[in-house]
C-alpha positions as CSV (number, residue, x, y, z in Angstrom):
1,M,10.3,20.1,34.0
2,A,9.9,17.7,31.6
3,N,6.9,15.3,32.2
4,R,5.2,14.9,28.7
5,V,6.0,13.3,26.1
6,E,4.1,14.0,22.4
7,L,4.0,11.1,20.3
8,I,4.2,11.5,16.6
9,F,1.9,8.0,15.3
10,D,0.4,6.3,12.4
11,F,-0.8,2.7,12.8
12,V,1.4,1.8,9.2
13,S,4.7,2.1,10.9
14,P,6.1,-1.2,12.5
15,N,8.0,1.0,14.6
16,A,5.2,2.8,16.0
17,Y,4.2,-0.7,17.6
18,L,7.5,-1.7,18.9
19,V,8.2,1.6,20.9
20,W,4.8,1.8,21.8
21,W,4.9,-0.6,24.9
22,P,8.5,0.2,26.3
23,L,7.4,3.9,26.0
24,R,4.4,2.9,27.8
25,E,6.9,1.2,30.4
26,I,8.7,4.5,30.5
27,I,5.5,6.8,30.8
28,K,4.6,4.4,34.2
29,R,8.1,4.5,35.4
30,T,8.6,8.4,35.6
31,G,5.1,9.7,36.1
32,A,4.9,11.5,33.0
33,E,1.8,12.3,30.6
34,L,1.8,10.7,27.3
35,D,-0.3,12.3,24.1
36,V,-0.7,11.0,20.8
37,I,-1.0,13.1,17.9
38,P,-2.4,11.4,15.0
39,V,-0.6,12.1,11.7
40,F,-0.1,10.3,8.0
41,L,3.3,9.0,7.5
42,G,2.4,9.0,3.7
43,G,1.8,13.0,3.9
44,M,4.9,13.3,5.7
45,H,7.2,11.7,3.7
46,K,5.7,13.7,0.7
47,L,6.1,16.4,2.4
48,T,9.7,15.6,3.7
49,G,10.9,13.6,0.6
50,N,11.6,10.7,3.0
51,A,10.9,7.2,2.1
52,P,10.3,4.2,4.0
53,P,13.6,2.5,5.1
54,M,13.1,-0.8,3.2
55,I,13.1,1.9,0.1
56,R,15.2,4.4,0.7
57,D,18.1,2.0,1.5
58,A,17.4,-0.4,-0.7
59,D,21.0,0.3,-2.8
60,V,22.8,0.6,0.6
61,K,24.9,-2.7,0.7
62,G,23.6,-4.1,3.8
63,K,22.0,-1.5,5.6
64,V,18.3,-3.3,5.1
65,E,19.8,-6.1,6.9
66,Y,21.4,-4.7,9.2
67,S,18.0,-2.5,10.3
68,M,16.8,-6.1,10.3
69,L,18.9,-7.1,12.9
70,E,18.7,-4.2,14.8
71,M,14.8,-4.9,15.2
72,R,15.2,-8.3,16.0
73,R,17.8,-6.7,19.2
74,F,15.1,-4.6,19.9
75,I,12.0,-7.0,20.1
76,E,14.2,-9.6,21.9
77,K,15.2,-6.8,24.5
78,H,11.6,-5.6,25.1
79,Q,10.4,-8.9,24.8
80,L,7.9,-8.2,22.0
81,S,7.3,-11.5,20.8
82,K,4.2,-11.3,19.5
83,Y,4.8,-8.8,16.6
84,K,4.5,-10.0,13.5
85,L,4.7,-7.8,10.2
86,H,1.6,-7.5,8.7
87,P,-0.1,-9.3,5.6
88,Q,-1.0,-6.2,3.9
89,F,1.9,-4.3,4.9
90,P,2.1,-1.0,4.0
91,F,-1.1,-0.6,4.1
92,N,-3.3,2.3,3.6
93,S,-3.9,4.3,7.4
94,I,-5.9,6.9,6.4
95,T,-9.3,5.8,7.8
96,L,-7.3,4.5,10.8
97,Q,-5.8,7.7,11.4
98,R,-8.9,9.9,11.1
99,M,-10.8,7.5,13.0
100,L,-7.9,7.9,15.9
101,L,-8.0,11.7,15.8
102,A,-11.3,11.7,16.1
103,A,-11.0,8.9,19.4
104,D,-8.7,11.3,20.4
105,Q,-11.0,14.1,20.4
106,D,-13.0,12.4,22.4
107,G,-9.4,12.1,24.8
108,R,-9.3,8.9,24.3
109,G,-6.6,8.4,21.5
110,V,-4.5,6.5,23.9
111,Q,-6.8,3.9,24.6
112,F,-7.4,3.9,21.1
113,V,-3.7,3.2,20.3
114,E,-3.3,0.5,23.0
115,A,-5.9,-1.7,21.4
116,L,-5.4,-1.5,17.9
117,L,-2.1,-1.9,18.0
118,P,-2.6,-5.9,18.9
119,A,-5.2,-6.3,16.7
120,I,-3.3,-4.9,13.8
121,W,0.7,-6.0,14.5
122,E,-0.3,-9.4,15.9
123,D,-3.7,-10.6,15.1
124,G,-2.8,-9.1,11.6
125,I,-6.6,-7.7,11.1
126,D,-7.9,-7.2,7.3
127,I,-7.3,-3.3,7.0
128,N,-9.0,-3.2,4.2
129,D,-12.3,-5.1,5.4
130,P,-15.1,-2.7,7.4
131,G,-16.6,-5.4,9.1
132,E,-12.9,-7.0,10.2
133,L,-12.1,-3.5,11.4
134,G,-15.2,-1.9,12.9
135,A,-15.3,-5.3,15.0
136,A,-11.7,-4.7,16.5
137,V,-12.6,-1.0,17.3
138,G,-16.3,-2.3,18.9
139,N,-14.6,-4.8,21.0
140,A,-12.0,-2.2,22.0
141,G,-15.0,-0.4,23.8
142,F,-15.4,2.1,20.8
143,D,-18.2,2.9,18.6
144,A,-17.0,2.0,15.9
145,A,-19.6,3.2,13.4
146,D,-19.6,7.0,15.0
147,L,-15.7,6.9,14.5
148,F,-16.0,5.9,11.1
149,K,-19.1,8.2,10.3
150,R,-16.9,11.2,12.1
151,S,-13.7,10.5,10.4
152,Q,-15.7,11.1,6.8
153,T,-16.2,14.7,8.2
154,D,-14.0,17.9,6.1
155,E,-13.4,18.9,10.1
156,I,-11.3,15.4,10.7
157,K,-9.7,15.2,7.8
158,Q,-8.1,18.6,7.8
159,G,-7.7,18.2,11.0
160,L,-5.0,15.3,10.4
161,V,-3.6,17.6,7.4
162,A,-3.1,20.3,10.3
163,N,-1.7,17.7,12.5
164,T,0.7,16.2,9.4
165,D,1.9,19.7,8.5
166,Q,2.6,20.8,12.0
167,A,5.1,17.9,12.4
168,V,6.4,18.5,10.0
169,E,7.3,22.4,10.8
170,R,8.4,21.0,13.6
171,G,11.5,18.9,11.9
172,A,9.3,15.4,12.3
173,F,10.1,13.2,8.9
174,G,9.1,9.5,10.6
175,I,8.0,7.9,13.2
176,P,8.9,7.4,15.7
177,T,9.0,11.1,16.6
178,M,8.8,12.0,20.1
179,Y,8.7,15.2,21.3
180,V,9.5,15.6,25.5
181,G,9.1,18.8,27.6
182,S,6.6,20.1,30.4
183,H,3.2,20.3,30.5
184,G,1.6,23.9,29.0
185,A,5.0,24.7,27.8
186,A,5.3,26.1,24.2
187,P,5.7,23.0,21.2
188,D,8.8,25.0,20.3
189,T,10.5,24.1,24.0
190,F,10.0,20.6,23.2
191,E,13.0,18.4,23.2
192,M,12.8,16.3,19.6
193,F,13.7,12.4,19.3
194,F,13.4,9.8,16.6
195,G,13.9,6.6,16.4
196,K,13.0,3.8,19.5
197,E,16.5,3.4,19.8
198,R,16.3,6.9,21.9
199,L,13.8,5.4,24.7
200,G,16.7,5.6,27.1
201,Q,17.6,9.2,26.5
202,I,14.1,10.0,27.0
203,E,13.8,8.3,30.0
204,E,16.7,9.8,31.5
205,L,14.8,13.4,30.7
206,L,11.8,12.5,32.3
207,A,13.4,10.9,35.3
208,A,15.4,14.1,35.7
209,G,12.6,16.5,35.6
């Protein structure tokens, strides 16, 4: 019975923002569970030989332009008009990801993502300004100082590395990657879906149970 979605996640990906809101709606409609798995996308790219599309496809005539067209269509379809490309993109997300992992250890990973995505991809907060980032985290109801302190520990640092390694071992190479399966089942029984265009397939699988 498919009732759980595991989302491989890094704040640095615009697609992480774009897929989040329609995926959350699918979760609500189907009654499924959502688990966020923090990874470091830069590390994932290094391990897999992948690269951001604008770099990977830069020499393919028309491909980047078409990708932007599809993005605009997705934004319009799902009414994501508040989305803005972050002024520091591509920013270094390593600290954010470590803080997310710390929040996830407290059972609040989904809440952390839900709160920080708008601050980053709608309001464009300065990722490199500890005060501005801390204020956004604090305004979301989290102890920013505690999460930052924990993000600097070996446990969290190595935990993020392990998450990234394990995601690649499962077949993930980019974001958004989603795994759909049954609560409590072995990871290798989950089906992998890559790309926000696969949301319809994911909903069909969850609805079928």
